[in-house]
C-alpha positions as CSV (number, residue, x, y, z in Angstrom):
1,M,110.6,86.1,106.1
2,I,110.8,83.9,109.3
3,D,109.5,80.4,108.8
4,N,108.2,79.7,112.3
5,T,107.1,76.2,111.3
6,S,110.5,74.6,111.2
7,T,111.8,73.1,114.2
8,V,114.9,71.7,115.5
9,T,115.7,69.4,118.6
10,S,118.3,70.8,121.1
11,P,120.9,68.6,122.5
12,F,118.8,68.0,125.5
13,G,115.8,66.9,123.3
14,V,113.7,69.9,123.3
15,Q,111.8,70.9,120.3
16,K,112.3,74.5,119.3
17,I,111.2,76.8,116.7
18,G,114.3,77.5,114.5
19,K,116.7,76.1,112.1
20,G,120.0,74.1,112.3
21,K,123.2,76.0,112.5
22,S,124.4,77.3,109.0
23,P,127.8,75.9,108.0
24,V,128.6,79.7,107.4
25,L,128.6,80.3,111.2
26,P,131.5,78.9,113.2
27,K,130.5,75.6,115.0
28,E,132.0,76.4,118.3
29,K,132.1,80.0,120.0
30,D,135.5,80.9,120.8
31,S,137.7,84.2,121.4
32,S,137.8,85.1,117.8
33,Y,135.7,88.0,116.5
34,N,133.7,86.0,113.7
35,L,130.6,86.5,111.5
36,R,128.3,85.6,114.5
37,D,129.7,88.4,116.6
38,R,129.6,90.9,113.9
39,L,125.9,90.1,113.0
40,N,124.8,90.2,116.8
41,D,126.9,93.5,117.4
42,T,125.2,95.0,114.5
43,L,121.8,93.9,115.6
44,S,122.5,95.2,119.2
45,S,123.6,98.6,117.7
46,E,120.5,98.9,115.7
47,K,118.4,98.4,119.0
48,Y,120.3,101.4,120.4
49,I,119.8,103.5,117.4
50,I,116.0,102.6,117.2
51,E,115.7,103.7,120.9
52,S,117.6,107.0,120.2
53,Y,115.7,107.7,117.3
54,T,112.4,106.9,119.3
55,T,113.2,109.1,122.3
56,G,114.4,112.0,120.2
57,S,111.4,112.0,117.8
58,K,109.0,112.4,120.7
59,E,110.5,115.9,121.5
60,I,111.0,117.4,117.9
61,L,109.1,120.8,117.5
62,C,109.8,121.2,113.7
63,E,107.4,119.2,111.7
64,K,109.8,118.6,108.7
65,L,112.4,117.5,111.1
66,Y,110.0,115.1,112.9
67,T,108.8,113.7,109.5
68,L,112.5,113.1,108.5
69,V,113.4,111.3,111.7
70,N,110.3,109.4,111.8
71,N,111.0,108.3,108.1
72,N,114.6,107.4,109.2
73,L,113.3,105.4,112.2
74,N,110.9,103.2,110.1
75,S,113.8,102.5,107.6
76,I,116.0,101.4,110.5
77,K,113.2,99.4,111.8
78,Q,112.9,97.6,108.6
79,L,116.6,96.8,108.2
80,H,116.6,95.5,111.9
81,R,113.9,93.2,111.0
82,H,115.7,92.0,108.0
83,L,118.8,91.5,109.7
84,F,117.0,89.6,112.5
85,E,115.4,87.4,109.9
86,E,118.7,86.7,108.0
87,I,120.3,85.6,111.5
88,F,117.3,83.6,112.4
89,N,117.7,81.7,109.0
90,L,121.3,81.2,109.7
91,G,120.2,79.1,112.8
92,E,121.5,81.5,115.4
93,Y,118.0,82.1,117.3
94,Q,115.8,79.4,118.3
95,A,112.5,79.7,120.5
96,D,110.9,77.1,122.7
97,L,107.7,75.7,121.3
98,A,104.6,76.8,123.4
99,T,101.9,74.6,124.4
100,Q,98.4,76.0,124.0
101,Q,98.1,76.2,127.6
102,Q,101.2,78.4,127.9
103,V,99.6,80.6,125.1
104,D,96.5,80.8,127.0
105,D,98.4,81.6,130.3
106,A,100.4,84.4,128.5
107,L,97.1,85.9,127.2
108,D,95.4,85.7,130.5
109,M,98.2,87.4,132.2
110,F,98.3,90.2,129.4
111,T,94.6,90.7,129.7
112,K,94.8,91.2,133.3
113,Y,97.7,93.6,132.8
114,Q,95.5,95.4,130.2
115,A,92.9,96.1,132.7
116,Q,95.4,98.1,134.9
117,F,96.1,100.5,132.0
118,P,95.3,104.2,132.8
119,Y,93.4,104.7,129.5
120,S,90.7,103.1,127.5
121,Q,91.4,100.0,125.2
122,S,88.7,100.6,122.8
């Protein structure tokens, strides 16, 4: 599970949601293919697989095949989430802390976009 309450301070003094870099990961990015690269490549590959399964599942006529593909898709999504959480916990990903004003602005913008949807939101 992602602990979104832990914070770190960037080298520029900005507070971010995240964890400090794990000693398991290399301190500096260099030309060698290391654990960080393998984890990020795997995460990226899973994104492509998820998109492929999603696109394919929309056009399956056979109900049994649709169920199988959909079950596989859900499994891959769970694996993807687990891998993302592990990478986050290693300190690879961090996010800026949002002020309440930034959250309110994003919600307002989404609500305005939502009003443009061609179908009902109820």
